C-alpha positions as CSV (number, residue, x, y, z in Angstrom):
1,M,-72.0,-12.4,31.7
2,S,-71.3,-14.9,29.0
3,K,-73.8,-17.4,27.8
4,T,-73.4,-20.9,26.5
5,I,-74.8,-21.1,23.0
6,V,-75.3,-24.0,20.6
7,I,-75.6,-23.1,17.0
8,T,-76.6,-25.5,14.2
9,G,-75.4,-25.0,10.6
10,A,-72.5,-22.9,12.0
11,N,-70.0,-23.5,9.2
12,R,-71.5,-21.0,6.7
13,G,-74.1,-18.4,6.0
14,I,-76.4,-17.1,8.8
15,G,-75.2,-19.9,11.2
16,F,-71.6,-18.7,10.7
17,A,-72.5,-15.1,11.1
18,I,-74.4,-15.8,14.4
19,T,-71.5,-17.9,15.6
20,K,-69.0,-15.1,14.9
21,I,-71.2,-12.5,16.7
22,C,-71.7,-14.7,19.8
23,K,-68.0,-15.5,20.0
24,E,-67.1,-11.8,19.6
25,R,-69.4,-10.8,22.5
26,G,-67.7,-13.4,24.7
27,D,-70.2,-16.2,24.7
28,I,-69.1,-19.9,24.9
29,V,-70.1,-21.3,21.5
30,Y,-70.7,-24.9,20.4
31,A,-70.9,-24.9,16.6
32,L,-72.7,-27.9,15.2
33,C,-72.3,-28.7,11.5
34,R,-71.9,-31.5,8.9
35,Q,-68.3,-30.4,8.1
36,S,-66.3,-27.5,9.6
37,S,-64.8,-24.8,7.4
38,P,-61.5,-23.0,7.7
39,Q,-63.3,-19.8,8.8
40,L,-65.2,-21.6,11.5
41,S,-62.1,-23.4,12.8
42,A,-60.3,-20.0,13.0
43,L,-63.0,-18.6,15.3
44,G,-61.8,-20.7,18.2
45,V,-65.2,-22.1,19.1
46,Q,-65.9,-25.7,20.0
47,V,-66.9,-27.4,16.7
48,I,-69.0,-30.6,16.7
49,E,-69.0,-32.1,13.2
50,N,-71.0,-34.8,11.5
51,I,-74.3,-33.3,12.7
52,D,-77.1,-33.2,10.1
53,I,-80.3,-32.1,11.8
54,A,-82.3,-33.0,8.8
55,T,-82.1,-36.7,9.9
56,E,-83.4,-38.5,13.0
57,V,-79.8,-39.6,13.8
58,G,-78.5,-36.0,13.6
59,I,-81.3,-34.8,15.8
60,S,-80.5,-37.5,18.4
61,I,-76.8,-36.5,18.3
62,A,-77.6,-32.8,18.7
63,K,-79.8,-33.6,21.7
64,L,-77.0,-35.7,23.2
65,A,-74.6,-32.8,22.6
66,R,-77.0,-30.4,24.4
67,L,-77.4,-32.9,27.3
68,M,-73.6,-33.1,27.6
69,L,-73.4,-29.3,27.7
70,I,-76.0,-29.1,30.4
71,L,-74.1,-31.6,32.5
72,T,-70.7,-29.9,32.0
73,C,-71.9,-26.3,32.5
């Protein structure tokens, strides 16, 4: 059974690695980041850009994205 996963910082490093693993196991992945990368785009996950969770605005947008996921799943 696949899960719906939201990952922040998904464009590189540990966030990208987790995104790749979750996608490979069949999960529905929403990748949040400031700016996508070619590698992230190639994974075929839903990318939500312009998210910076180091700011209050970014946290609010991430919460809104999570709420939208709850409503659509």
